[in-house]
N, C-alpha and C positions, 0 to 999 in steps of 0.2 A: 598071658598078660590079653588078651583078645577074646574071651570068654562070655562074654553080649555081644562077640561076633554078629551070631545071627538075627540075632532081636532088632540089632542096630541095622544091619540089612533086611531086615523087613520095614520095619517104622522108613528107610530111604524110599526106600518101591513103595512105599502108602501115600505116605511125601508129593512120590512122580506119576504119581497116579490122577492124585487130585491137582498139582496144578497142571495138570495136561489139559482138566477136563473145564479149568480157567478158562483154559487159554479161549478154548472150545466154542465155550458161552461166549467171550470176550466179543469175537468173529462172530458169532451168530446176532447180536444184541443189535446192533446196528442195522442189520437187513427188516426188524419189525417197522410196525410201521406208526411213526409217531402221530400220538391224539390230535385231531380238530379242534384247531382254538377256539377256544366261544365268539372270544371277542371276535373274530373271523366267517365264525357264521353268522354272530346278529347286521355286523358288515353289509353284506348281503344287501342291496334293493330289490322288489319286486319291480319290473316293469311299467304296473298299473298303478295309474294316479288319475284323482277326481279334480272339478273344482267349483263350484258355487257364488255363481259370480249373481251380481247386481248388474241387471244388460239396458244400458237406451240406448233406439233406433231409430237414429235422424236419419229421413229417407232424404233423396235430390227433390227437390218439387219442378220435376220434370214432366209433357208430356201431350197431346192435343184431340182433337179431337176429330175425328175426322167431316169435310165441307166446311166445317166452323174454320171461320180466317179469324185471325188474333188467337185461340185457344187454346188453352194451360191447362192445366193441371195439378192441384197441388196436393199437401198428406203431413197426417196429422204426425208430430213424435212422440215416442209410446218406451215405458221401464216397466221390463217386467225381470221374472229370473228365471236364469238358464242356469242348465248343469252339462259338464264338460269333462268328455272321458277318453287320457290319451293311452297310450301307449308306446315305448320306451324300448324301441329294438338296440336301439344305444347307446353309451352315455350322453350323446349329443344328435342321434336324431329319433326321431319322436311323430307317432300322428295320432293327430285329434279331432275325435266331432261334437260336435256344440248342437245341446236340443233344449227351442226353446220358444215357445207360439209370442203373440203378440195379435194385435189390432193396430186399424190406422184407422184414417175418417179424408174419405176423399169428397173431394168440393172445386171446385172451377174457378181458375185465375181469365187474369188476361180477359177480352172479350165477354169469358163467363166469369166473371170476375163475384163472386158473391153466393153462388149457385152447389147448393146441399147437391153434393149425389148418393152419397152413405156410403158403408163403411165395409171391412173386409179383414180376415182373418190370416195372416200369416202364420206359416211354419216352414220356418229353416235352415231344417237341416242344412250340417255343413262339414263336412272332412276336407282338413287341412293336413300337410306334410312339412315340418318345423325342426329347422336344424336352434339345440340348445347352444348357446357359449361357454362354458362350464372353466370360465378363467378368472373370476372374480368372484372366487369367495362367494355370500349367501345370495349374491344379487345373481341373477340368471335370468339371462337376455336371451332371446330367442324372433327368429322369424318366422313367417309362413305361405305358399300358398296351395292356393286345390278347389274343390268346384264345390258351387251350393244347387242344393233341390230345393224353389222354394213354391209349396204348396198354398194356394188362397180357398178357401173355409169361409159357410158361412154370413156369405155376405147380405149387408143390409141393405134396402134404399129410403133416399125422404123423401117427403113425399112432392110423386107427377115422375117419379123414376119407377118403374119394376126391373125382376130380369134381369137385376144387375154382374155379372160374369167378367172374373179376375182368369185371366189363364197361371197356370203350374207355368214354371222356371226352373232350364237349366243355365247357370253362366256360373265367371270362374272368384274367384277369393283369394284376396291378399292379405295374410297379418303381422301384424306388432306387438310384440310382450313384453313379461318379466315374469319371474314369479322373486320376489325377497322369502327365501328358506325362512324358522326360526329354527325349526331345528333337524333331522332328518325326516322327518315327517310334513313339517307340519308349515306352513307358510304364507304370506298374504301376496297375488295376486295383481297385474293390470293387463289391459290385452286392448287394443283396434283392430277392427275388423272392418274393409274394402270389399264387398258385397256386387258385385256387377249386374241388373239387374233393370230389365229393362223390356214390358212381357204387353200383350196385344188387354185393351177388353171390353166388354160390350153395355145398354142396359136397353133397355125400351122408355120413352119418355110421350108424357101424354098429349104434349101437342105438339113434339116436337121428331116425332115418330121414334124409331129402332136408329142408335149409336154405338159410333165404336168406336175404339185410336189407340194411342198408345201411351203405357205407364210409363216412365221412365224414373223407376225408384234411387236406384245403386246407392241404396243405405251406409249407413255406414254403424260400426256399429262396438259399442265404448261400455265397457265393463272393467270392474273394480270384485274381488271374492274374496275369497279363501283357497290356498290348495292343498292335497294331503295325497303324501305316497304313501304309497301301503311298503 
């Protein structure tokens, strides 16, 4: 009645071994690392960002000439290109360095109204630490505070003046602005900074002799441009 018993036993034995292998493979499979989704890799943001702005430099017209009663100074406004470089430590905290240079004409005011002194170029690299608000979608406002070091160079004088010299200066900086991002990389930017800049100046005059005083520029830097996040 069981003439095929040995064959059936062999088949059952082979099936048992095969089933055991399948079970072991099923136990091991979850331990294998899952492939990383390409979308997740693409979503990781670079910490680096740059902006290119058109920058309006609007100084405060204030200053003095030592020994001249009622004296005051005024300075011309200017527009210049500006580059800034930002590094994001987190989604909310970033550091920004701005780079740009411009010139300003210096003239007398008050009792010295109508007196043209000359012109100076200035380079005001400014480093700020910013806090970025991230709860408004594409609209990303921020505030910042930091330090500014202003270099004055290439001073030139008007007739009657010579040896114009404006001292370099370290001062504080405050900032507020926003980015409006079109996509993950490109956006528009608007930014306002206030620099606290009061420095010494000196010059020689053909009839008044050596002159010196204070130049209190305290400029507003108002910029608008394009943002690119790497």
